[in-house]
C-alpha positions in Angstrom: 138.0 253.9 42.5 139.7 252.0 39.7 139.6 248.3 39.8 140.9 245.7 37.5 139.6 242.9 35.3 140.7 239.6 36.8 141.2 236.7 34.5 138.6 234.0 34.9 139.2 231.5 37.6 138.4 228.8 35.1 141.2 229.8 32.7 144.8 230.7 32.7 146.1 234.2 32.7 147.0 235.6 29.3 150.7 235.6 28.7 151.5 234.8 32.3 154.3 232.5 33.5 155.1 231.5 37.0 158.4 233.2 36.3 160.3 232.3 39.3 163.0 231.1 36.9 166.4 230.4 38.4 168.5 232.3 39.0 166.1 235.0 40.4 166.4 238.6 39.2 167.7 241.1 41.8 164.2 242.6 42.3 162.6 239.2 42.7 165.4 238.0 44.9 164.8 241.0 47.2 161.0 240.4 47.2 161.6 236.7 47.8 163.8 237.4 50.8 161.2 239.8 52.3 158.4 237.2 51.9 160.6 234.4 53.4 161.5 236.7 56.3 157.8 237.4 56.9 157.0 233.7 56.9 159.8 232.9 59.4 158.7 235.8 61.4 155.2 234.3 61.6 156.7 231.0 62.6 158.8 232.7 65.3 155.8 234.5 66.6 153.9 231.2 66.8 156.7 229.6 68.7 157.0 232.4 71.1 153.2 232.2 71.7 153.8 228.6 72.7 156.4 229.4 75.3 153.9 230.2 78.1 152.3 226.8 77.4 155.6 225.1 78.0 155.5 226.6 81.5 152.1 225.1 82.1 153.8 221.7 81.4 155.6 222.0 84.6 152.2 221.6 86.3 151.5 218.3 84.6 151.9 215.2 86.7 151.3 211.6 85.9 149.6 212.3 82.5 151.9 210.4 80.2 149.9 207.2 80.3 146.6 208.7 79.1 145.5 208.3 75.6 144.3 211.1 73.3 140.8 209.7 73.5 140.8 209.9 77.2 142.0 213.5 76.9 139.3 214.6 74.6 136.6 212.5 76.1 135.9 211.3 72.5 134.0 208.3 71.3 135.6 204.9 71.0 138.8 204.8 69.1 137.5 202.7 66.3 134.5 205.0 65.6 135.2 207.7 63.1 133.9 211.0 64.5 132.9 214.0 62.3 132.0 217.6 63.2 131.1 219.2 59.9 127.7 217.7 59.4 126.1 219.2 62.6 128.9 221.4 64.1 128.9 218.9 67.0 131.1 215.8 67.3 129.0 213.0 65.9 129.8 209.3 65.2 130.0 208.7 61.5 127.4 205.9 61.8 124.9 208.5 63.1 125.4 211.1 60.4 122.2 212.2 58.7 123.9 213.9 55.8 126.2 212.7 53.0 129.7 213.0 54.3 133.1 211.4 53.6 136.4 211.4 55.4 140.0 211.3 54.2 141.8 209.7 57.1 145.4 210.1 58.1 145.8 206.4 57.5 144.7 206.8 53.9 147.2 209.6 53.4 150.0 207.5 54.9 149.1 204.4 52.8 149.0 206.4 49.5 152.0 208.5 50.5 150.1 211.5 49.1 150.5 215.0 50.7 148.4 216.9 48.1 145.0 217.1 49.7 142.8 217.8 46.6 144.1 214.5 45.1 142.9 212.6 48.2 139.6 214.4 48.2 139.1 213.4 44.6 138.8 209.8 45.7 135.5 210.4 47.4 132.1 210.1 45.8 130.5 213.3 44.4 133.9 215.1 44.0 135.4 216.2 40.7 139.0 217.5 40.7 140.1 219.6 37.7 143.6 221.1 37.2 145.2 223.3 34.5 148.6 221.5 34.5 151.1 220.3 37.1 151.8 221.3 40.7 150.4 224.6 41.8 148.4 225.4 38.7 144.8 226.6 38.9 142.8 223.8 40.5 139.0 223.3 41.0 137.1 221.0 43.2 133.4 220.5 42.2 130.9 218.8 44.5 128.1 217.1 42.7 128.7 219.0 39.5 128.3 222.5 41.0 130.7 225.3 40.6 133.9 225.7 42.6 132.4 228.9 44.0 129.6 226.9 45.6 132.0 225.0 48.0 133.1 226.5 51.3 136.6 225.6 52.5 137.5 225.5 56.2 140.6 224.9 58.3 139.9 223.7 61.8 136.2 224.8 61.4 137.1 228.4 60.4 136.2 229.5 56.8 139.1 229.9 54.3 138.3 232.4 51.5 139.9 235.0 49.3 138.1 238.3 49.6 139.9 239.4 46.4 138.6 236.4 44.4 136.2 237.1 41.6 133.6 235.1 43.4 134.9 235.3 47.1 135.9 231.6 46.9 139.4 229.9 47.1 139.9 229.3 43.4 143.5 230.4 43.1 144.8 228.7 46.2 143.4 225.2 46.1 146.6 224.1 44.3 148.6 225.1 47.4 146.7 222.9 49.8 149.4 220.4 50.8 148.8 218.7 54.1 151.0 219.0 57.1 151.8 215.9 59.2 149.4 217.1 61.8 146.3 216.8 59.6 144.0 214.3 61.3 141.3 214.1 58.6 139.5 216.0 55.9 135.8 216.0 56.0 133.8 216.4 52.7 130.2 217.4 53.4 127.9 217.2 50.3 124.6 219.1 49.7 123.4 222.7 50.5 124.7 223.6 53.9 124.2 227.4 54.1 122.1 226.9 57.2 125.2 225.9 59.2 127.9 227.7 57.2 126.4 230.6 55.4 127.3 232.0 52.0 129.3 229.8 49.6 128.2 226.4 51.1 125.6 225.9 48.3 126.9 222.5 47.2 129.1 221.4 50.2 131.8 222.1 52.7 135.4 220.8 52.8 136.9 221.0 56.3 140.6 220.3 57.0 140.8 219.1 60.6 144.2 219.1 62.4 145.1 216.8 65.2 145.0 218.4 68.6 146.0 217.6 72.2 148.7 215.1 71.3 150.6 213.9 74.4 154.3 213.7 74.9 157.1 214.8 72.6 157.1 214.0 68.9 159.3 214.9 65.9 159.0 213.9 62.3 160.9 214.8 59.1 159.6 213.7 55.8 161.5 214.1 52.5 160.4 213.2 49.0 162.3 213.7 45.7 161.6 213.0 42.1 161.9 214.0 38.5 162.0 217.6 37.3 164.0 218.6 40.4 160.9 217.9 42.5 161.0 218.1 46.4 158.2 217.7 48.9 159.6 218.2 52.4 157.6 218.6 55.6 158.1 218.0 59.3 156.5 218.1 62.7 157.6 219.1 66.1 155.0 218.7 68.9 154.9 218.5 72.7 151.9 218.2 75.0 150.7 217.3 78.4 147.5 217.0 80.3 146.9 220.8 80.3 148.6 222.0 77.1 149.9 221.2 73.6 151.9 222.9 70.9 152.4 221.7 67.3 154.3 223.2 64.4 154.5 221.6 60.9 156.8 223.3 58.3 156.4 222.6 54.6 158.4 223.1 51.4 157.5 222.1 47.9 159.5 222.8 44.8 159.5 221.5 41.2 161.0 222.8 38.0 158.0 221.3 36.2 157.6 220.3 32.6 158.2 222.4 29.5 155.4 221.1 27.2 157.7 221.6 24.2 158.5 225.2 25.1 161.8 226.7 26.3 160.7 227.4 29.9 159.5 225.3 32.8 156.2 225.3 34.6 157.9 225.7 37.9 156.3 225.9 41.3 157.5 226.6 44.8 155.6 226.7 48.1 156.9 227.5 51.6 154.5 227.3 54.5 153.5 225.7 57.8 150.4 224.7 59.8 150.4 224.8 63.5 148.3 224.6 66.7 148.5 225.2 70.4 146.2 225.0 73.3 146.0 225.3 77.1 143.3 224.1 79.6 142.4 227.0 81.8 140.3 225.0 84.2 137.7 222.4 84.5 135.9 222.2 81.1 137.7 225.3 79.8 140.3 225.5 77.0 141.9 228.2 74.8 143.3 227.0 71.4 145.1 228.6 68.5 145.5 227.4 64.9 147.5 228.7 62.0 147.9 228.0 58.3 150.4 229.8 56.0 151.3 229.1 52.3 153.7 231.4 50.4 153.9 230.3 46.8 155.4 231.2 43.4 154.3 229.6 40.1 154.8 229.8 36.4 151.9 230.8 34.2 151.2 230.4 30.5 152.5 232.6 27.7 150.5 230.5 25.2 147.1 229.2 26.4 145.6 226.1 24.8 143.6 226.6 21.6 142.6 224.7 18.5 144.3 224.7 15.1 142.5 224.8 11.7 142.0 221.0 11.9 140.5 221.1 15.4 143.6 219.7 17.0 144.7 220.9 20.4 147.6 223.4 20.6 149.5 222.9 23.8 149.9 225.6 26.5 153.5 226.9 26.9 155.1 228.7 29.8 156.4 232.2 29.3 159.7 233.7 30.4 159.0 236.7 32.7 155.4 236.2 33.9 154.7 234.6 37.2 152.3 234.7 40.1 153.3 235.1 43.8 150.6 234.0 46.2 150.0 234.1 49.9 147.3 232.3 51.8 147.3 232.6 55.6 144.8 232.2 58.5 145.3 232.7 62.2 142.5 231.5 64.4 141.7 231.1 68.1 138.9 229.5 70.1 137.7 229.5 73.7 135.6 226.6 74.6 133.8 226.1 77.9 131.6 223.3 79.2 129.7 225.5 81.6 127.2 223.0 83.0 126.4 219.3 82.2 123.8 220.6 79.8 125.4 223.7 78.3 128.6 224.2 76.5 129.7 227.1 74.3 132.5 228.3 72.1 133.8 231.7 70.9 136.0 231.6 67.8 137.8 234.2 65.8 140.1 234.2 62.7 142.0 236.6 60.6 142.7 235.6 57.0 145.0 237.2 54.4 145.5 236.5 50.7 147.8 238.0 48.2 148.0 237.4 44.4 150.7 239.4 42.6 150.9 238.9 38.9 154.1 240.0 37.1 153.3 240.5 33.4 156.8 241.2 32.1 160.3 242.0 33.3 159.5 245.8 33.3 159.4 247.2 36.9 155.8 248.1 37.9 154.1 246.0 35.2 152.2 243.9 37.8 148.7 243.5 39.1 148.0 242.9 42.8 144.8 241.3 44.2 144.9 241.3 48.0 142.2 240.4 50.4 141.6 240.4 54.2 138.9 238.7 56.2 137.9 239.0 59.8 135.6 236.3 61.2 134.0 236.1 64.6 131.6 233.4 65.8 129.9 232.1 68.9 128.1 228.8 69.3 126.0 227.5 72.2 125.0 223.8 72.5 122.2 223.0 75.0 121.6 219.4 75.7 118.0 219.6 76.8 117.3 215.9 77.0 118.9 212.6 76.0 117.1 213.0 72.7 117.4 216.7 71.9 120.4 219.0 71.5 119.8 222.6 70.5 122.5 224.7 68.8 122.3 228.5 68.7 124.9 230.7 67.2 125.9 233.9 65.5 128.8 235.0 63.3 130.3 238.2 61.8 132.3 238.3 58.6 134.1 241.4 57.2 135.8 241.3 53.8 138.3 243.8 52.4 139.5 243.8 48.8 142.4 246.0 47.7 145.0 246.0 45.0 146.8 247.9 42.3 147.0 248.0 38.5 149.5 249.6 36.1 147.8 252.6 34.5 148.5 252.0 30.8 151.1 249.3 30.2 150.6 249.3 26.5 151.9 252.9 26.4 154.7 252.0 28.9 153.0 253.8 31.8 153.3 251.5 34.8 152.3 254.1 37.4 150.2 252.1 40.0 146.5 252.8 40.4 145.2 251.7 43.8 141.7 250.6 44.8 139.9 249.3 47.9 136.5 248.3 49.0 135.0 246.4 51.9 131.7 245.3 53.5 130.5 243.1 56.3 127.7 240.6 57.2 126.3 239.1 60.4 124.2 236.0 60.7 122.3 234.1 63.3 121.7 230.3 63.0 120.0 227.5 64.9 119.7 223.8 64.8 117.9 221.1 66.7 119.3 217.5 66.7 116.8 214.8 67.7 117.5 211.2 68.5 114.9 208.5 69.2 114.6 204.7 69.4 118.0 204.2 70.9 119.7 206.3 68.3 117.9 204.5 65.5 115.8 207.5 64.3 117.8 210.7 63.9 116.9 214.0 62.4 118.1 217.6 62.4 116.2 220.8 61.7 117.8 224.2 61.3 117.6 227.7 59.9 119.8 230.8 59.4 119.2 234.5 58.7 121.9 236.5 57.1 122.1 240.3 57.4 124.4 241.9 54.8 125.6 245.5 54.8 124.6 245.9 51.1 122.0 243.1 50.3 118.6 242.3 51.7 118.3 239.9 54.6 118.0 236.2 53.6 116.6 233.2 55.4 117.5 229.6 54.6 116.8 226.3 56.2 117.4 222.5 56.1 116.1 219.2 57.3 118.0 215.9 57.4 117.1 212.5 58.7 118.4 209.0 59.1 116.8 205.7 60.1 119.1 202.9 61.2 118.0 199.2 61.2 120.8 198.0 63.5 120.0 194.3 63.3 120.2 194.5 59.5 123.1 196.9 59.2 121.0 199.3 57.1 120.8 203.1 57.2 118.4 205.2 55.1 119.2 208.9 55.0 117.9 212.1 53.3 118.6 215.8 53.3 116.9 218.8 51.9 118.2 222.4 52.2 118.3 225.8 50.7 121.5 227.7 50.0 122.7 231.1 48.9 125.8 233.0 47.8 126.1 236.7 48.1 127.9 238.4 45.2 131.6 239.1 45.7 133.1 242.6 46.1 134.5 242.2 42.6 131.2 241.2 41.1 129.6 244.3 42.5 132.4 246.9 42.2 134.9 245.4 39.8 136.4 246.9 36.7 139.6 247.2 34.7 141.9 249.8 33.2 142.0 250.3 29.4 144.3 253.0 27.9 144.3 254.6 31.3 140.5 254.7 31.7 138.3 252.7 34.1 135.9 250.3 32.6 133.4 249.2 35.2 132.0 245.6 35.0 130.6 245.3 38.5 126.9 245.5 39.0 125.5 247.0 42.3 122.1 245.7 41.4 123.0 242.0 41.7 121.0 239.7 43.8 122.4 236.7 45.8 122.4 233.3 44.2 120.0 230.7 45.6 119.8 226.9 45.5 117.7 224.0 46.6 119.4 220.7 47.3 117.8 217.3 47.8 119.4 213.9 48.3 118.2 210.4 49.4 120.4 207.5 50.1 120.9 204.1 51.6 124.0 202.4 53.2 124.2 198.7 53.8 126.8 196.8 55.9 127.7 193.2 55.6 129.9 190.6 57.3 130.5 192.7 60.5 131.2 195.9 58.6 133.8 194.2 56.4 131.7 195.2 53.3 129.9 198.6 53.2 127.9 199.7 50.2 126.3 203.1 49.7 124.1 204.7 47.1 122.8 208.3 47.1 120.6 210.1 44.6 120.9 213.9 44.5 119.5 217.0 42.8 120.6 220.7 43.1 118.8 223.6 41.4 120.3 227.1 41.2 118.6 230.4 40.6 119.9 233.9 39.9 123.3 232.6 39.1 125.8 235.5 38.4 127.4 235.4 35.0 129.8 237.7 33.2 127.8 238.8 30.1 130.3 239.6 27.3 127.6 241.3 25.2 127.2 244.1 27.8 130.7 243.7 29.4 129.1 243.4 32.9 128.1 240.9 35.6 124.4 240.2 35.8 121.8 237.7 37.3 120.7 235.7 34.4 121.5 232.1 34.7 119.7 229.0 35.9 121.5 225.8 36.5 120.7 222.3 37.7 122.8 219.2 38.5 121.5 215.8 39.2 122.7 212.3 39.4 123.9 209.7 41.9 126.9 208.5 44.0 127.9 205.0 44.8 130.6 203.7 47.0 132.1 200.4 48.2 134.4 199.8 51.1 135.7 196.2 51.4 138.1 194.9 54.1 137.9 191.1 53.7 141.1 190.4 55.7 143.7 192.3 57.6 146.1 192.5 54.7 143.8 194.1 52.1 141.4 197.0 51.7 139.5 198.1 48.7 137.7 201.4 48.2 135.7 202.3 45.2 133.5 205.3 44.3 131.5 206.2 41.2 129.6 209.5 40.5 127.3 210.4 37.7 126.5 214.2 37.5 124.5 215.7 34.7 125.2 219.4 35.1 123.5 222.0 32.8 122.9 225.8 32.7 121.2 228.4 30.7 122.1 232.1 30.5 118.5 233.5 30.4 115.0 232.2 31.0 113.8 230.4 27.9 117.3 230.0 26.5 118.7 226.6 25.5 120.1 224.5 28.3 123.8 223.8 27.8 126.1 221.1 29.4 128.4 222.7 31.9 131.9 223.2 30.7 134.9 221.4 32.2 132.7 218.9 34.0 132.6 215.1 33.2 129.4 213.3 33.6 131.0 210.1 34.9 133.9 209.6 37.2 135.1 206.4 38.9 138.0 205.7 41.3 139.3 202.3 42.6 141.9 202.2 45.4 143.5 199.0 46.7 145.7 198.9 49.7 147.8 195.9 50.5 149.6 194.9 53.7 151.3 191.6 52.7 153.9 191.5 55.5 154.5 193.5 58.7 155.7 197.1 58.0 155.2 196.8 54.2 152.3 198.7 52.5 151.4 198.9 48.8 148.7 200.8 47.1 147.2 201.3 43.7 144.7 203.9 42.5 142.9 203.5 39.2 140.7 206.5 38.1 138.6 207.3 35.0 136.7 210.3 34.0 134.8 210.7 30.7 134.9 213.4 28.1 134.3 217.0 28.9 133.2 220.1 27.0 136.0 222.7 27.0 135.6 226.2 25.5 138.6 227.0 23.3 139.5 229.6 20.7 139.9 228.5 17.0 142.3 230.3 14.6 139.5 232.9 13.9 139.1 233.7 17.6 135.7 232.0 17.8 134.9 230.0 20.9 134.5 226.3 20.1 132.9 223.9 22.5 135.7 221.3 22.1 135.1 217.7 23.4 138.1 216.7 25.6 138.7 213.0 25.5 138.2 210.7 28.5 141.2 209.5 30.4 142.3 206.6 32.7 145.1 207.1 35.1 147.0 204.8 37.4 148.9 205.9 40.6 150.8 203.7 43.1 152.9 203.6 46.2 155.1 201.1 48.0 156.4 201.9 51.5 158.3 200.0 54.2 158.8 201.0 57.8 162.3 200.2 59.3 162.6 199.6 63.0 159.6 201.7 63.8 161.4 205.0 63.4 162.3 205.1 59.7 160.0 204.8 56.7 161.0 204.6 53.0 158.8 204.6 50.0 158.5 204.8 46.2 155.5 206.6 44.7 154.4 206.9 41.1 151.9 209.2 39.3 150.3 208.5 35.9 152.2 205.2 35.7 150.6 204.4 32.4 152.2 207.6 31.1 149.0 208.8 29.5 149.1 211.9 27.3 146.0 213.9 28.3 144.7 217.4 29.1 142.3 218.9 31.6 140.5 222.0 30.5 142.8 221.9 27.5 145.9 222.3 29.6 148.6 219.6 29.2 148.9 217.4 32.2 152.3 215.9 33.4 153.4 212.5 32.2 154.7 209.7 34.3 156.3 210.8 37.6 158.4 208.7 40.0 159.3 209.8 43.5 161.3 208.3 46.4 161.0 209.3 50.0 162.4 209.0 53.5 160.6 209.7 56.8 162.3 209.9 60.2 160.2 209.7 63.4 161.4 210.4 66.9 
């Protein structure tokens, strides 16, 4: 069946513009209305789903005085709890792996709703964008590829089955956080044992707040230059036996022109939500949802080099744009069956759409649509005070379908449709051991994957930590193997040329494999007012899948390695000041064949540092500053003779800031600035926005 050649996730689409220019054409207006109606239909369905939970509220009595911690039976309020490292709630102080947390307090102090920007503050993370809001975005962990990071919402995998590498490349730019986001957990190192394919370098888990008591309502509005608006809200209600939470979101900007006649505009409508009901003692049924419906400008002119080696800026086109949809609807049943055994059954349906409009001609568009079905069961057996055994299994089905115009160069826009799917099921296990009054901790686990097309694969991991409590010192280490099965596109993909199918997929591909190792130490001083951390890491990749231009096909050829270290500092010397600093060095290289020359990985800086200060000079007033630096990168660009040149992109220092004030406890106002130094710089050759100033108002009820 015919399939199309998708543009690389690391580059812009040729001649493409996020052409949601205003006013909308009649065809786009009609399509826009349909998509908006579908979104509100989903919201309406979610609200109707919550109505039975409202009835359960009538059974509540005397529950208003209990805290969320009492409700969840969680750990002490001041102790940060993470779940991604072991799939079990674990105090951060007892984590045996390298993990960082973006807290709701951090989001509030920085007045930042764009989650990738906040994640970029953490050690080991490299954020790369191809322009302003909504443009193609990549998050690398420890210098590995974006396809080696698994994304999750509420512990359920987020992926695009139509992606060239089954990742989330094209939707990271849409990840704005709703008010209900409790924290984002960033797990570093190979974690395929717990999370399967894709988690070769790490996992990013967006964790929503759940079981919030009482009634709550929030409305947040932010406006700035280039007709930019970021609006979100929250409506929640909960009691002892139920909760419901809905968080709508709207983002719009006209964007910058970069010297061209058209804007790099972006629009995103969406929501996140959750609901749950306690069915009995130790039993709960929960639902979660995430939905982003976006439209964005693409480039008519991609960045390149002139005859003197100077950068030619990218320019937005007139009629080209991309409409995207990312949605996930999940559910979970949890049951604490006995004091020593609890289990969960989870399910999720995910849908992605990417529709590229190449010109104003009707039918001149390419659609890349994906569907995923995910089922999982997990059983935790607390055998003794020092041993917890986790056993689980999951099933994952992916469906990739779309359409292409048959021969647009000849004016033939007749659609050609294609579709392909497959499934995989895995079993996994983990033992978590704790000795010497929780001073010696280690985990041991394994997973076997059984794919419909590829051979079975077994991976494993071991992690450990030793805590010297009297000294405030923790040593930790982790070793694990990872894998990534080829995507549907890498196996079956192709494109149409003059009406003929050109196949570039390779059914003989083997899964990619990795080995990850890290060793680190954390030291606490002055009653945890100062925390220092240092971690050395190394990841080796085998059988990497590349697109070989000499044979016009995907193949297993490449090896890659990345190594370096992470350092972090958290300082809270007094109640009115906090300082967080992170530094990462990652030397990432690859070669396309055994014996070939090792090359530095493109679009990847070796050094990155971030320094964030948060100030609370008086009650209700908060100020923050973030200073970041990344060094030069190697970026492949075309010269005037259409030869690829490994151009060295200059290093850059940026400064962001925010100032907020809470009025009477129910009203908050703020000013926020991006790129306050007004640096002219590029990422991946694409021009980044200049100075941006924004003002906001938040109402809380």
